[in-house]
C-alpha positions as CSV (number, residue, x, y, z in Angstrom):
1,M,59.8,-234.1,-151.8
2,T,62.9,-236.1,-152.5
3,K,64.7,-233.1,-154.0
4,K,64.0,-230.5,-151.4
5,V,65.0,-229.6,-148.0
6,S,61.6,-230.8,-146.8
7,I,61.7,-230.8,-143.3
8,V,63.4,-233.4,-139.2
9,L,65.3,-231.7,-137.8
10,A,63.6,-234.5,-135.7
11,L,66.2,-231.8,-135.1
12,L,67.6,-232.4,-133.0
13,T,66.5,-232.9,-129.6
14,L,65.7,-236.5,-129.0
15,T,66.2,-236.5,-125.3
16,G,63.7,-238.2,-123.0
17,T,61.4,-235.2,-123.2
18,L,61.8,-233.9,-126.7
19,P,60.3,-235.9,-129.6
20,V,61.4,-236.2,-133.1
21,L,58.9,-234.0,-134.9
22,A,59.3,-234.0,-138.6
23,G,61.4,-234.9,-141.7
24,P,64.9,-234.3,-142.8
25,P,66.7,-232.0,-142.5
26,F,64.5,-229.3,-140.9
27,L,62.2,-229.2,-137.9
28,T,59.6,-227.4,-139.9
29,D,57.7,-229.7,-142.2
30,D,55.8,-229.4,-145.5
31,P,52.4,-230.9,-146.7
32,E,53.9,-232.8,-149.6
33,P,53.6,-236.6,-149.2
34,V,55.7,-239.3,-150.9
35,D,54.2,-240.3,-154.3
36,Y,51.8,-243.2,-154.4
37,Q,53.7,-246.6,-154.1
38,H,57.0,-244.8,-153.6
39,W,59.4,-245.1,-150.6
40,E,61.9,-242.9,-148.8
41,F,64.5,-244.6,-146.7
42,Y,66.9,-242.6,-144.4
43,I,69.8,-243.6,-142.3
44,A,70.5,-240.5,-140.2
45,S,72.1,-239.1,-137.2
46,Q,71.2,-235.9,-135.2
47,H,72.9,-234.2,-132.3
48,T,72.0,-231.4,-129.9
49,E,74.2,-229.6,-127.4
50,S,72.9,-227.5,-124.5
51,S,74.1,-226.6,-121.1
52,D,72.8,-230.0,-119.9
53,G,75.1,-231.9,-122.3
54,W,74.6,-233.8,-125.6
55,S,71.8,-235.9,-126.8
56,G,70.7,-237.3,-130.2
57,T,70.5,-240.4,-132.4
58,A,73.4,-242.5,-133.7
59,P,71.8,-243.5,-135.9
60,H,68.1,-243.6,-136.6
61,I,66.1,-245.2,-139.4
62,E,63.3,-243.3,-141.1
63,L,60.9,-244.9,-143.5
64,N,58.1,-243.1,-145.5
65,Y,55.6,-244.8,-147.9
66,G,53.0,-243.4,-150.2
67,V,50.2,-245.8,-149.3
68,V,47.5,-244.0,-151.5
69,T,47.5,-240.8,-153.5
70,N,48.1,-237.8,-151.1
71,V,48.7,-240.0,-148.0
72,Q,52.0,-241.1,-146.6
73,L,52.8,-243.5,-143.8
74,H,55.8,-242.6,-141.5
75,L,58.1,-244.4,-139.1
76,I,61.3,-243.5,-137.2
77,A,63.2,-246.1,-135.2
78,P,66.1,-244.5,-133.3
79,L,69.1,-245.6,-131.5
80,A,69.4,-242.8,-129.0
81,Y,72.1,-241.5,-126.7
82,N,72.1,-239.1,-123.7
83,A,75.4,-237.7,-122.4
84,P,74.6,-235.2,-119.6
85,S,77.3,-232.7,-118.5
86,A,76.9,-234.2,-115.0
87,G,76.5,-237.9,-114.8
88,G,77.0,-241.0,-117.0
89,A,76.2,-241.4,-120.7
90,H,73.6,-243.8,-121.9
91,Y,72.9,-245.4,-125.3
92,G,70.1,-247.6,-126.5
93,Y,66.8,-247.8,-128.4
94,G,64.7,-244.6,-128.1
95,D,61.1,-243.7,-128.5
96,T,59.4,-244.9,-131.8
97,E,57.7,-242.3,-134.0
98,L,54.6,-243.1,-136.1
99,G,52.7,-240.7,-138.4
100,V,50.4,-240.2,-141.3
101,K,50.7,-237.2,-143.7
102,F,47.6,-236.2,-145.6
103,R,47.5,-233.5,-148.2
104,F,43.9,-232.3,-148.7
105,V,44.6,-229.2,-150.9
106,E,46.9,-229.5,-153.9
107,E,48.9,-226.5,-155.1
108,T,47.5,-224.3,-157.9
109,E,48.7,-221.1,-159.5
110,K,47.1,-219.1,-156.7
111,L,46.7,-221.5,-153.8
112,P,49.3,-223.3,-151.7
113,Q,49.1,-227.0,-151.0
114,I,47.9,-227.8,-147.5
115,G,48.2,-230.9,-145.4
116,I,48.2,-232.3,-141.9
117,F,50.9,-234.7,-140.4
118,P,49.9,-236.0,-137.0
119,L,52.7,-237.8,-135.2
120,L,52.7,-240.2,-132.3
121,E,55.7,-240.9,-130.0
122,I,55.6,-244.4,-128.6
123,P,57.5,-244.7,-125.2
124,T,59.8,-247.5,-126.3
125,G,63.0,-245.8,-124.9
126,S,64.2,-246.0,-121.2
127,E,63.0,-242.9,-119.3
128,S,65.3,-243.6,-116.4
129,R,68.4,-243.6,-118.7
130,G,67.2,-240.4,-120.6
131,L,66.5,-242.3,-123.8
132,G,62.7,-241.9,-123.8
133,N,59.9,-239.8,-122.5
134,G,58.1,-242.6,-120.6
135,H,54.7,-241.4,-121.9
136,V,52.8,-241.3,-125.2
137,Q,53.2,-238.0,-126.9
138,A,51.5,-236.5,-129.9
139,F,52.0,-233.6,-132.3
140,L,49.1,-232.2,-134.4
141,P,50.4,-229.8,-137.1
142,L,49.0,-228.0,-140.2
143,W,51.5,-227.3,-143.0
144,L,51.3,-225.1,-146.1
145,Q,53.6,-224.8,-149.2
146,K,53.9,-222.6,-152.3
147,S,56.5,-222.6,-155.0
148,F,57.7,-219.8,-157.2
149,G,60.1,-221.0,-159.9
150,D,63.3,-222.3,-158.2
151,W,62.1,-220.9,-154.8
152,T,59.8,-222.7,-152.4
153,V,58.3,-221.4,-149.1
154,Y,56.6,-223.7,-146.6
155,G,55.7,-223.8,-142.9
156,G,52.9,-223.7,-140.4
157,G,52.5,-224.9,-136.9
158,G,50.9,-227.2,-134.5
159,Y,50.1,-228.3,-130.9
160,G,52.1,-230.9,-129.0
161,I,50.6,-233.1,-126.3
162,N,53.3,-234.0,-123.8
163,S,51.9,-236.1,-120.9
164,G,53.7,-237.0,-117.7
165,A,54.8,-235.3,-114.5
166,G,56.9,-232.2,-115.1
167,N,56.0,-232.0,-118.8
168,E,54.0,-229.3,-120.6
169,N,51.9,-229.3,-123.7
170,W,53.6,-227.0,-126.2
171,G,53.1,-225.0,-129.4
172,F,55.3,-224.8,-132.5
173,V,55.4,-222.4,-135.5
174,G,58.1,-222.4,-138.2
175,A,58.9,-221.4,-141.8
176,V,61.4,-222.5,-144.4
177,V,62.7,-220.7,-147.5
178,Q,64.7,-222.8,-150.0
179,R,66.1,-222.5,-153.5
180,Q,67.1,-225.1,-156.1
181,V,70.5,-223.5,-156.9
182,M,71.5,-226.2,-159.4
183,K,69.7,-229.3,-160.7
184,N,71.2,-231.5,-158.0
185,F,71.9,-228.9,-155.3
186,L,69.3,-227.2,-153.0
187,L,69.9,-224.7,-150.2
188,G,67.4,-223.7,-147.5
189,A,67.0,-222.0,-144.1
190,E,64.4,-222.1,-141.4
191,V,63.4,-220.1,-138.3
192,Y,61.1,-221.6,-135.7
193,H,59.7,-221.0,-132.3
194,R,58.7,-223.7,-129.8
195,T,57.1,-223.0,-126.4
196,T,58.5,-224.9,-123.4
197,M,58.0,-228.7,-123.1
198,T,58.8,-228.9,-119.4
199,T,57.4,-227.1,-116.4
200,G,59.5,-223.9,-115.8
201,G,61.6,-224.6,-118.8
202,P,62.6,-222.1,-121.5
203,D,60.9,-221.4,-124.8
204,D,63.2,-221.8,-127.9
205,T,63.5,-219.6,-130.9
206,A,66.1,-221.1,-133.3
207,F,67.4,-221.3,-136.9
208,N,68.9,-223.9,-139.1
209,V,70.5,-223.8,-142.6
210,G,70.6,-226.9,-144.7
211,T,71.2,-228.5,-148.1
212,V,70.1,-231.5,-150.1
213,I,72.6,-232.9,-152.7
214,D,71.2,-235.4,-155.3
215,F,74.0,-237.8,-156.3
216,T,71.5,-239.6,-158.6
217,E,67.7,-239.9,-158.9
218,N,67.7,-242.3,-156.0
219,H,70.6,-241.4,-153.8
220,H,70.8,-238.1,-151.7
221,L,72.7,-236.5,-149.0
222,L,70.9,-234.2,-146.5
223,L,72.6,-231.9,-144.0
224,S,71.5,-229.0,-141.7
225,A,72.9,-227.2,-138.7
226,G,72.0,-224.3,-136.4
227,R,71.4,-223.1,-132.9
228,S,69.0,-221.1,-130.7
229,I,68.6,-217.4,-131.3
230,D,66.9,-217.2,-127.9
231,G,66.8,-220.5,-126.1
232,P,68.8,-223.5,-124.7
233,T,70.3,-225.0,-127.9
234,A,74.0,-224.2,-128.2
235,F,74.4,-226.3,-131.4
236,Q,72.4,-228.8,-133.4
237,I,73.3,-230.8,-136.5
238,Y,71.6,-233.4,-138.7
239,V,73.1,-235.5,-141.5
240,A,71.4,-238.3,-143.5
241,Y,71.8,-240.6,-146.5
242,Q,68.4,-240.9,-148.3
243,F,67.4,-243.6,-150.8
244,T,64.2,-243.0,-152.8
245,F,62.6,-245.7,-154.9
246,G,59.3,-246.9,-156.4
247,P,57.7,-250.0,-157.9
248,E,60.2,-250.1,-160.7
249,F,63.0,-250.8,-158.1
250,F,61.2,-254.0,-157.1
251,Q,60.6,-255.0,-160.7
252,S,64.3,-254.5,-161.5
253,F,65.3,-256.4,-158.4
254,G,63.0,-259.3,-159.4
255,H,64.3,-259.4,-163.0
256,R,67.8,-259.6,-161.6
257,F,67.0,-262.8,-159.8
258,G,65.0,-264.3,-162.7
259,H,61.5,-263.7,-161.2
């Protein structure tokens, strides 16, 4: 998962009503968890433009950990901003995202790998300043993935629970196609559809293109950008530095200080 365009855009709409959904750099996720006792650390920023203005994170921290085989724990802690086209801009801590990814079918020659990744949005951001939803939200997806040489296809969909006045429960379906062009360079593209999250609001059908560049085994750059095909998003972009490491990192760190 560290060398693929796996998935966030949390992308990109972290306004008070739109949760961070997945992993970098796409909105559509995959079922592949972080390896057992390994970590993924991201420092990232994501931005969305619509007719209502700009919103996003600057930055957010994402942390994933392989707690047991086929199970990953997930956390996003964002500094969010909301800059409406009419009114003042606000900046501060946004809603916290927690999740657990569980792969229950591993990939074979004929079968895809399959997993679930339920996410919970904790209302830690200010609703009145447009930095949080003000209510607990949840997203309950099912993801599948199959590889064919240098090509990988993954996707699926899920149901979002979006409580609060003026909000609507919503559905999501998306797919990603990606190719490992070179050993350290991956390209991908996604298309997704999301039903409205607010009463009377528009559905959104959108696309993103993205890349993952591996500088070393541990250091990576992730980038994606896109917009709505039929929907409210005029432009969205995600950029992140990713650091991946396992038990050997802590052993090396300990040896360095004589432990």
